[in-house]
C-alpha positions in Angstrom: 114.3 102.6 115.2 111.0 101.0 114.1 110.2 100.4 117.8 110.9 104.0 118.7 108.6 105.2 116.0 105.9 102.8 117.0 106.2 103.9 120.6 106.0 107.6 119.6 102.8 107.0 117.6 101.3 104.9 120.5 102.1 107.7 122.9 100.4 110.2 120.5 97.2 108.1 120.8 97.2 106.2 117.5 96.0 102.7 117.7 98.4 99.7 117.7 97.7 98.4 114.2 98.1 101.9 112.5 101.2 102.7 114.6 102.8 99.3 113.6 101.9 99.9 109.9 103.3 103.4 109.9 106.5 102.3 111.7 107.0 99.4 109.2 106.4 101.7 106.1 108.8 104.3 107.5 111.5 101.7 108.3 111.2 100.2 104.8 111.3 103.6 103.1 114.3 104.7 105.1 116.1 101.4 104.4 115.5 101.8 100.6 116.7 105.4 100.7 119.9 104.3 102.5 120.5 101.4 100.0 120.1 103.8 97.1 122.4 106.3 98.7 125.1 103.7 99.2 124.5 102.4 95.6 125.2 105.8 94.2 128.3 106.2 96.3 129.6 102.8 95.4 129.4 103.7 91.7 131.3 107.0 92.3 134.0 105.8 94.7 137.2 104.2 93.5 138.9 101.4 95.4 142.7 101.0 95.7 142.4 98.3 93.1 140.6 100.6 90.7 143.3 103.3 91.2 146.1 100.8 90.7 144.4 99.5 87.5 144.2 103.0 86.1 147.8 103.7 87.1 149.0 100.5 85.3 146.9 101.5 82.2 148.5 105.0 82.2 152.0 103.5 82.6 151.3 101.1 79.7 150.1 104.0 77.5 153.2 106.1 78.5 155.4 103.2 77.4 153.5 102.9 74.1 153.8 106.6 73.5 157.6 106.5 74.2 158.0 103.6 71.8 156.1 105.5 69.1 158.3 108.5 69.8 161.4 106.5 69.3 160.1 104.9 66.1 159.1 108.3 64.8 162.6 109.6 65.6 164.2 106.7 63.6 161.9 107.4 60.7 162.8 111.1 60.7 166.5 110.1 60.6 165.8 107.9 57.6 164.1 110.7 55.8 167.0 113.1 56.7 169.4 110.6 55.2 167.4 110.3 52.1 167.2 114.1 51.7 171.0 114.3 52.2 171.5 111.6 49.5 169.1 113.4 47.1 170.9 116.7 47.8 174.3 115.1 46.9 172.8 113.5 43.8 171.3 116.9 42.6 174.6 118.7 43.2 176.4 116.0 41.1 173.9 116.3 38.3 174.0 120.1 38.3 177.8 120.1 38.2 177.6 117.7 35.2 175.0 119.8 33.5 177.1 123.0 34.0 180.1 121.3 32.4 178.0 120.0 29.6 176.5 123.4 28.9 179.9 125.0 29.0 181.2 122.4 26.5 178.2 123.0 24.2 178.7 126.8 24.4 182.4 126.3 23.5 181.5 124.1 20.6 178.9 126.6 19.3 181.4 129.4 19.7 184.1 127.5 17.9 181.7 126.7 15.0 180.6 130.3 14.5 183.5 132.3 15.7 186.5 130.5 14.3 188.5 132.1 11.4 188.2 130.2 8.1 191.5 128.6 7.0 
């Protein structure tokens, strides 16, 4: 490419030294531009290895999320069991309190409403 540019400048009547300098500068500039272009593309493109690495990371995250989901499910079942146990305990205490209140009411009624003997 540099030779074609040199020949074009020589054919246009530019002296040999200037034609050589211009061709060299042009070649250097184009080479740098091409290197920068490929550098930008190499940063943006993913290789098969990059894609596989991301795929493995996603799969690992999926497994971690699944494990957390199962752990959460177990914890929810524990909380449900505790709620059921508490519910049973509250019903037991309420039943006892109702019986005690009925007994106290009967005792008060007996004290105040029994006929003297």
